[in-house]
N, C-alpha and C positions, 0 to 999 in steps of 0.2 A: 335281839334288842327288845327289852320290855316295852310294852305299850299300856298306857292307862287312859282312862276317860272319866271325867266328872261332868254331870249334867245338873242343871237347876232350872225349874220353871218359875218365871216371874210374872206377876200380875201387873205388868207394865208394857207399854207400847215398845216394840222392838227398836224403832228408830230412836226413842229416848234412851234406851239402854245402850244402844250403839253410840249415841252422842257422848256418853260418859266413858264407855269402855273402849271404843274404837280409836281413840286418840293415842297413838303409839307413845307419845311423850306425856301422857296423863295418868300414869299408874298411881301417882301420889294422891290423886283425887278419890281413889276408891280401894286401893290395895293396902291392907293393914301392914304396918312396919316400914312402909316406904316414905321417906321424908323428902326426897328430891328425885326428879326424873327429867332428863333432857335428851335431846337427840342430836347427834353429830352426823353430818352428811344429810342426804335426802333420797327418798325413793326406795322401793323394794328391789332386792337383788334380781328377781326374775324379770324385772323391767329395766335392768341396767343401773339400778340405784346402789347406794352404799350407806343407807341409814343404819346407825348403831345407837341403840338406846342405852343410856348410862343411868343406872338405878342405884341410888344411895339409900341404904337401910338405916333404921334407927340405931343399930349397933355400930355404925360407921363403915360396914363392909360395902363394897361396890360390885355390881354385876354389869357386864356389857353384853348386849343382845343385838344380833343383827336382824333386820326386817327382811325376811326371805321372800314373802309375797304379801300383797295387800289388795283386797277386793271390796271396795266400799259398797257396791251393789249387793253382793252376797253377804255383807257385814262379816267379813272373815279376814284374819291375817295369820300368817305363820312366822314364827321367829325361832332363832337358834341362839342358845347361850354360848357366847364366846369365852367368857371368863366369869368366875364367881367363886366365892368362898367355898372350899371343898371340891372344886372341879380341878382336873389336871388337863394337860394338853391333849391327852388321848380320849377324853370324855366327849361324847357327842350327845346333845340334848336338843331336840326340836319339838316345838309345840304349836298347836293350832287353836285359835280362839275364835268362836263364831257365835253370833246372835241370830236365832231363827224365829221368825214370826209364826205364832200359832193361831192367833186371833187378834182382833183390833187392839185389845188391851192385855195381850198375853204373849210371852215369848219364852224361848228356852236358850240358855247359854250352854254351849258344848265346848269343853276345854279338853283337848287330847294332847298327849305327849308320847314320844318314843325316845329312848335314850340307851346309850351303851353303858356297860358295866365291865369291870375287869374280868377277863376270861377265867381266872382262877377263883372267882367269887363263888362260894357254895350256894346251891340253889335256894336254900332257905333265906339267905341274906339277900339274894336277888329279889325274891318274892317280897321280903320286908321293904326293900327300897321302892319297889313299885307301889306297895300299899301306902308307904309314907307320902309319895308324890300325890297319889289319888286323894288321900285324906287332906293334904295341904290344899289342893285345888278345891275340894268340897268346902273347907273352912273359908277360903277366899270367896267363894260364891255365896256362902251364907252371910259373910260380911257385906258383900255387894248388895244383898237383899236389904240389909239394915240401912245402908247408905241410900238406896233408892227410896225406901220408906220415909226416911228423914227429908229427902228432897221433895217427896210428894205431899208432905203435910205442911 
């Protein structure tokens, strides 16, 4: 399974960044292209919960993501994509989002993912898929930086 990671250091307090990004139903406040986000159910699966995030994008497509684990103290959550445009029933995609404090006014966001690809996919296409996910996460984190700067001013 390919694994990717994107990191970005922010000159903002970790708790403030987590307040914005740690809300499982709050993607529309900081992720570009998301027009609506809601949660059905409650709680993370590892704690007996059944929360599913329903994300509506500007193009009208909808993704459903389960909350696999949530740790507010560590400022980290893990989610799995259940359905989305371009995914099929055999696709597995899990990601972890975490905000780590580096200093009083500095933190790092770490976004990791691992996912399955068709077994017959040529290696170069598998590499391209991993690169695309990583570039997408980097773009999202750069956009988050813009959102945080606007909120700070």
